[in-house]
Residue, then its C-alpha position, 0 to 999 in steps of 0.5 A: m182110845k184112839h181119838e184121845t191118843w191123837l189128841v195127846l200126840g197132836m198137842i206135842p208140837l204146841v209143848i215143844g214149840s212153846p219156849t221159842a214162841a215165847a221168846g219171839d214173843v218177848a222181842a216182839g212185845g219189847k218192841t209193841f211196849a216201845a211204840k205203845c207205852v214208852t209215853c207214859h211208862g217210859k223206856d224202863a217201864k220205871g215210869n215217866p216223870a213228866m206224864a205222872k206230873m201231868y196225870k196228877v199221879e205218883l211216879a210208882v202207878l207208872d212204874l211196871t218194874r215194882k213188885d205189886a205190879q210184877g206180882k199181877t198174874d198174866p191174865e190180870l196183866t193182859e186185862i188191863v193191857k186190853n181193857g185199861k185201868g182207871k181213868n188215865m189208862k186207855g185199853f188196846a183192845g181192838k188196837l193190839t191183837d192178841a198176840e201182841i198184847a201177850g207179847v207185851v205181858a212176856h216183855l213186862r216179866g222180863l223186866a222183872a230180872h232188871 
């Protein structure tokens, strides 16, 4: 019984600290997005028309604010950022840390409000 109590008590700082950590992740994620994703997805994440033309895809494919992109779960978005999607989007596994990828996903979630 003592072990279970300590386990629960040990998790309290993680739960209490989560909102602050998430807010930091959003800011850091925005910086990572600006450095790694803007070229294709644009500053507003609505897609870069020049890149859509170059890759011969509809601009909507690069738009991360659209409903179907925002409807993906965090694990789905994490998977795409890590491992890429299709032939044009290369993954960032080994180039970004898990924390950086989580920050990008948090940043993308913030785009739904705009």
